[in-house]
C-alpha positions in Angstrom: -12.9 2.9 -36.6 -16.6 2.1 -36.0 -18.6 4.1 -33.4 -19.2 0.9 -31.4 -15.4 0.2 -31.2 -14.7 3.8 -30.2 -17.3 3.6 -27.5 -16.0 0.3 -26.3 -12.5 1.7 -26.1 -13.8 4.7 -24.1 -15.4 2.3 -21.7 -12.1 0.4 -21.4 -10.3 3.6 -20.6 -12.9 4.3 -17.8 -12.5 0.8 -16.4 -8.7 1.1 -16.4 -8.9 4.5 -14.7 -11.1 3.1 -12.0 -8.8 0.1 -11.6 -5.8 2.4 -11.2 -7.7 4.6 -8.7 -8.0 1.6 -6.3 -4.2 1.1 -6.2 -3.4 4.0 -3.7 -6.8 5.5 -2.8 -6.7 3.9 0.7 -3.3 5.4 1.7 -4.1 8.7 0.1 -7.3 8.8 2.0 -5.4 8.3 5.3 -3.1 11.3 4.4 -6.0 13.6 3.4 -7.9 12.7 6.6 -4.9 13.5 8.8 -6.2 17.0 9.7 -9.1 15.3 11.4 -7.6 12.2 13.0 -4.3 14.0 14.1 -6.4 15.9 16.7 -8.1 12.8 17.9 -5.4 10.2 18.1 -2.6 10.2 20.8 0.3 10.3 18.3 -0.6 13.9 17.4 1.7 15.7 15.0 4.0 12.6 14.9 1.2 10.5 13.2 2.4 11.3 9.7 5.9 9.9 10.6 4.3 6.7 11.9 2.2 6.5 8.8 5.3 6.9 6.5 7.1 4.1 8.3 4.1 1.8 8.1 3.9 2.5 4.4 7.6 1.7 4.1 7.1 -1.6 6.0 4.5 -2.5 3.5 7.3 -3.0 1.1 7.5 -6.6 2.4 4.7 -7.2 -0.1 6.4 -6.0 -3.3 9.7 -7.7 -2.2 7.9 -11.0 -1.9 6.3 -10.6 -5.3 9.6 -9.6 -6.9 11.3 -12.6 -5.4 8.5 -14.8 -6.6 8.9 -13.5 -10.2 12.6 -14.1 -9.9 12.7 -17.6 -8.4 9.4 -19.0 -9.9 8.9 -17.1 -13.2 5.4 -17.5 -14.6 4.1 -19.2 -11.5 2.5 -16.1 -9.9 -0.7 -15.2 -11.6 -1.1 -11.4 -11.5 -4.8 -11.5 -12.0 -5.4 -13.6 -8.8 -2.8 -11.6 -6.9 -4.7 -8.4 -7.8 -8.0 -9.9 -6.7 -6.4 -10.9 -3.3 -5.0 -7.3 -2.9 -8.4 -5.8 -3.6 -10.1 -8.2 -1.0 -7.5 -7.1 1.6 -8.1 -3.4 0.8 -11.9 -3.7 1.1 -11.7 -5.8 4.3 -9.1 -3.6 6.0 -11.0 -0.4 5.1 -14.2 -1.9 6.6 -12.4 -2.6 9.9 -10.8 0.9 9.8 -14.2 2.5 9.5 -15.4 0.5 12.5 -12.4 0.7 14.9 -10.1 3.6 13.9 -10.6 5.5 17.2 -9.8 2.5 19.5 -6.6 3.0 21.5 -4.5 0.8 23.8 -1.8 1.4 26.3 1.7 0.4 25.2 4.7 1.1 27.3 2.7 3.2 29.7 1.4 5.5 26.9 -1.8 5.4 24.8 -1.4 4.4 21.2 -3.9 4.1 18.4 -3.1 0.4 17.7 -6.2 -0.3 15.6 -5.6 2.7 13.3 -1.9 1.8 12.9 -2.4 -1.9 12.4 -5.1 -1.4 9.8 -3.0 1.4 8.2 -0.2 -1.2 7.8 -2.6 -3.7 6.2 -3.7 -1.0 3.7 -0.1 0.0 3.1 0.8 -3.7 2.4 -1.9 -4.0 -0.2 -1.1 -0.6 -1.8 2.6 -1.2 -2.0 2.1 -4.6 -3.5 -0.2 -3.0 -6.1 2.8 -1.2 -7.6 4.4 -4.6 -8.7 1.1 -6.2 -9.7 -1.3 -3.6 -11.1 1.3 -1.9 -13.3 2.8 -5.0 -14.8 -0.7 -6.3 -15.5 -1.2 -3.3 -17.8 1.6 -4.6 -20.1 -1.1 -6.6 -21.8 -2.7 -3.3 -22.9 -1.4 -0.8 -25.5 0.8 2.0 -24.1 -1.9 4.6 -24.1 -3.8 2.7 -21.5 -0.8 2.8 -19.2 -1.2 6.6 -19.1 -4.9 6.1 -18.4 -3.9 3.9 -15.5 -1.7 6.7 -14.1 -4.6 9.1 -14.5 -6.5 6.6 -12.3 -3.7 6.7 -9.8 -4.1 10.5 -9.9 -7.8 10.0 -9.1 -6.8 8.0 -6.1 -5.5 11.3 -4.7 -8.2 13.6 -6.2 -11.3 11.7 -5.0 -10.3 11.7 -1.3 -9.6 15.4 -1.6 -13.1 16.0 -2.9 -14.5 14.1 0.0 -12.4 16.1 2.4 -13.6 19.4 0.8 -17.2 18.3 1.4 -16.3 17.3 4.9 -14.8 20.7 5.8 -11.8 19.5 7.8 -9.4 21.4 10.0 -11.7 24.2 11.2 -11.2 25.7 14.7 -12.0 28.8 16.6 -10.0 30.7 19.2 -12.5 32.2 21.7 -11.6 35.2 23.9 -11.3 33.1 27.0 -7.5 33.3 27.6 -4.8 31.4 29.4 -2.5 34.4 29.3 -1.8 37.5 27.3 -1.4 35.7 24.0 -3.2 32.4 24.3 -6.8 31.0 24.2 -8.5 27.7 24.4 -8.9 26.2 20.9 -12.4 25.0 20.0 -12.4 22.5 17.1 -15.5 22.8 14.9 -17.4 19.7 14.0 -16.9 18.5 10.4 -19.9 18.1 8.1 -19.5 14.4 8.5 -17.3 12.3 10.7 -14.1 10.4 10.0 -16.0 7.2 10.4 -18.3 8.2 7.5 -15.3 9.3 5.5 -13.8 5.8 5.9 -17.1 4.1 4.9 -17.0 6.2 1.7 -13.5 4.9 1.2 -14.9 1.4 1.3 -17.3 2.3 -1.5 -14.4 3.6 -3.7 -12.4 0.4 -3.2 -15.4 -1.7 -4.0 -16.0 0.2 -7.2 -12.4 -0.2 -8.2 -12.5 -4.0 -7.6 -15.7 -4.3 -9.7 -14.1 -2.2 -12.5 -11.1 -4.6 -12.6 -13.4 -7.6 -12.7 -15.3 -6.1 -15.6 -12.1 -5.0 -17.4 -10.6 -8.5 -17.2 -13.8 -10.3 -18.4 -14.2 -7.8 -21.2 -10.6 -7.9 -22.2 -10.4 -11.7 -22.2 -13.6 -12.2 -24.0 -12.1 -11.1 -27.3 -8.4 -11.2 -26.5 -8.1 -7.4 -26.3 -8.8 -6.9 -30.0 -10.7 -3.7 -29.3 -7.9 -2.1 -27.4 -5.3 -3.3 -30.0 -7.4 -1.7 -32.7 -7.5 1.5 -30.8 -3.7 1.8 -31.0 -3.3 1.1 -34.7 -3.5 4.8 -35.5 -0.6 5.5 -33.2 1.8 2.9 -34.8 3.8 5.7 -36.3 4.0 7.8 -33.1 6.4 7.7 -30.2 4.2 5.1 -28.4 4.9 2.5 -31.0 8.7 2.3 -30.5 10.8 0.6 -27.8 12.5 2.6 -25.1 15.5 4.3 -26.6 19.0 3.5 -25.7 22.0 5.9 -25.4 22.8 5.2 -29.0 19.4 6.5 -30.2 19.0 10.2 -29.6 15.5 11.2 -28.4 15.1 13.6 -31.2 15.1 10.7 -33.7 11.9 9.5 -32.3 9.8 12.6 -32.2 6.4 12.2 -33.9 7.3 14.6 -36.7 10.4 12.6 -37.7 8.8 9.2 -37.7 5.4 10.0 -39.2 6.5 9.1 -42.7 8.7 6.2 -41.7 7.6 2.6 -41.9 6.8 0.9 -38.6 9.6 -0.9 -36.9 9.2 -4.7 -36.6 8.0 -5.9 -33.2 11.1 -7.9 -32.7 13.0 -4.6 -32.2 11.6 -4.5 -28.6 13.3 -7.8 -27.8 16.6 -6.6 -29.4 16.9 -3.5 -27.2 18.7 -4.3 -23.9 17.0 -3.0 -20.8 20.0 -2.3 -18.5 21.4 0.7 -20.3 22.7 3.9 -18.7 19.6 5.8 -19.9 17.2 3.3 -18.3 19.3 3.1 -15.1 19.2 6.9 -14.9 15.4 6.9 -15.4 15.1 4.4 -12.5 17.3 6.6 -10.3 15.1 9.6 -11.0 12.1 7.5 -10.2 13.6 6.3 -6.9 14.5 9.9 -5.8 11.1 11.3 -6.7 9.3 8.6 -4.7 11.7 9.0 -1.8 10.7 12.7 -1.6 7.0 12.4 -2.4 6.2 9.2 -0.5 8.7 9.3 2.4 10.6 12.5 3.2 8.2 15.3 2.7 5.0 13.6 3.9 6.7 13.0 7.2 7.1 16.7 7.9 4.0 18.1 6.1 2.3 19.0 9.4 5.4 20.9 10.5 5.7 22.8 7.3 2.0 23.7 7.0 0.3 23.9 10.4 2.3 27.0 11.6 0.4 28.9 8.9 -2.9 27.6 10.2 -5.2 24.6 9.8 -6.7 26.0 6.6 -3.2 26.3 5.0 -2.5 22.6 5.9 -5.9 21.5 4.5 -5.4 23.4 1.2 -1.9 22.1 0.9 -3.1 18.5 1.2 -6.0 19.0 -1.1 -4.4 21.1 -3.9 -1.2 19.1 -4.0 -3.3 15.9 -4.5 -5.3 17.6 -7.2 -2.0 18.5 -9.0 -1.3 14.7 -9.2 -4.1 13.8 -11.7 -3.7 17.1 -13.6 0.0 16.2 -14.2 -0.9 12.7 -15.3 -3.5 14.1 -17.7 -0.9 16.5 -19.1 1.4 13.5 -19.8 -1.4 12.0 -22.1 -0.6 14.8 -24.5 2.9 16.0 -23.7 5.4 13.3 -23.0 9.0 14.6 -22.4 11.5 12.0 -23.6 14.6 14.2 -23.2 16.9 13.2 -20.2 17.8 16.9 -19.9 14.2 17.9 -19.7 13.4 15.2 -17.1 16.5 16.3 -15.1 15.3 20.0 -15.1 11.8 18.9 -14.0 13.4 16.9 -11.2 15.7 19.8 -10.1 12.7 22.2 -10.0 10.8 19.7 -7.8 13.8 19.5 -5.5 13.9 23.3 -5.1 10.4 23.2 -3.8 11.2 20.2 -1.6 14.2 22.1 -0.1 12.0 25.1 0.7 9.3 22.9 2.4 12.0 21.1 4.4 13.4 24.4 5.6 9.9 25.5 6.7 9.5 22.3 8.7 13.0 22.7 10.3 12.1 26.2 11.4 8.7 25.2 12.8 6.8 26.5 14.7 8.2 29.9 13.6 9.0 29.7 9.9 9.3 32.8 7.7 6.2 34.9 7.1 4.2 33.0 9.7 0.9 34.7 10.4 0.8 36.3 7.0 -1.2 35.6 3.8 2.0 35.5 1.8 3.5 32.8 3.9 0.4 30.6 3.7 0.2 31.2 0.0 3.8 30.2 -0.6 3.5 27.0 1.4 0.3 26.0 -0.5 1.8 26.8 -3.9 5.1 25.0 -3.0 3.3 21.8 -2.0 1.1 21.9 -5.1 4.0 22.4 -7.6 6.3 20.0 -5.7 3.8 17.1 -6.1 2.7 18.2 -9.6 6.2 18.2 -11.0 7.2 14.9 -9.5 3.8 13.3 -10.5 4.5 14.3 -14.1 8.0 12.9 -13.8 6.8 9.6 -12.5 4.1 9.0 -15.1 6.5 9.9 -17.9 9.1 7.4 -16.6 6.4 4.8 -16.2 5.3 5.3 -19.8 8.8 5.1 -21.1 9.6 1.9 -19.2 6.4 0.3 -20.5 8.1 0.3 -23.9 11.0 -1.9 -22.5 8.7 -4.8 -21.6 6.9 -6.5 -18.7 10.0 -6.9 -16.6 10.7 -3.2 -16.9 7.4 -2.4 -15.3 8.2 -4.9 -12.5 11.4 -3.0 -11.9 9.5 0.3 -12.1 7.2 -0.8 -9.3 10.1 -2.1 -7.2 12.0 1.1 -7.5 8.9 3.1 -6.6 8.7 1.1 -3.4 12.4 1.1 -2.7 12.5 4.9 -2.9 9.5 5.3 -0.7 11.1 2.9 1.9 14.4 4.8 2.0 12.7 8.1 2.4 10.4 7.0 5.2 13.1 5.1 7.2 15.4 8.1 6.9 12.8 10.5 8.3 11.3 8.4 11.1 14.2 8.7 13.6 14.5 12.5 12.9 10.8 13.1 13.7 9.9 10.5 16.3 13.1 9.6 18.1 15.4 12.7 18.0 12.4 15.2 17.6 14.3 17.6 15.4 11.0 19.1 14.3 9.0 21.1 16.8 5.2 21.4 16.8 3.3 24.5 17.9 0.1 24.9 19.8 -3.3 26.1 18.4 -4.5 29.5 19.5 -1.1 30.4 21.0 1.4 32.8 19.7 4.2 30.3 19.4 6.7 33.0 18.2 6.2 35.5 20.9 9.4 36.9 22.3 
């Protein structure tokens, strides 16, 4: 491979990563900035539950796209749909930066209508990206799909870096007391405001949109020959073979076994049926993981973390989102194809999820509250929980890429369906029945 071609492929990887970054950076930014806005908007600790439901309602976008693919196959042009999504993302984020603090009275109570309405617009665009961005990547070799998932990991990492520079969630408890065990909390000013943070989000989305435009123009100029050439050396590896069915054990397709074997004809991909028990199981794992990571646990993150302090909450949000791109990067080099292995990873993630749900249920007095050990455990649990399920999702996405374009459409649809079920299941528990209790800052909420 010539140095020019190698450099060109590297640039394509960069453009794909920036393109993938734009798919969920808006919603991830809303989550990361919650420690700031939750103190300034009337919804308070229930704001994450509202946000989860708005993200779930954004599934009207992918449902519409899926129906369009079914009833009018080939009529919906993914490139122009993606351009439309990116325009919506940039426009809504501009309005968010300008109006996020505006409130209105609804039913006799103040509500942050501007923030919630614009959050829904961003959720609609991000949810629709799962059934448009990912299927678009089918025109690229499989390795670029993993680069796309690394980009999605960056959509969580970059907002966290901004939040670290912002210094969110800082407060002081002066000696002026309300009683024997309470004081007035004084919230410290961040290094820059939430408004500035949202303007920086506008910049990230604009960069992603420009990266997609450059990627498409570059890819179409030569028909993707550069990218195809980059994958020739991996023809004998696991990436070159279609998704295995139940009749093909995963051990038969390890790199060591197939290195000396001749490449399988491309028609083998068409011959393998998609709806096998193995593929259905992969979709079930994908749906469960997204229900937990995008719906169930985010709704109660404040309840599981804030009893241990604002810093524990902040670090849980930041480090768990850093675990996302790290897990995606790991999948570039270590792809687990075993159903047993994927099941074990999923079970381990569920153990951490159960622990975090227990902490939220026991709020505002969970075990080890007020101790360094308790804060450390909740931070580590959030980090490993999202890290394990992020790895699981990128592996399943990579495997489904091998089953064809329609498999990636189903992949995106299941991601959104799982997120919808998780969010709708949690909203009545948090916002209607109030099963989770919040504490007060600078107050000993667990005093006898």
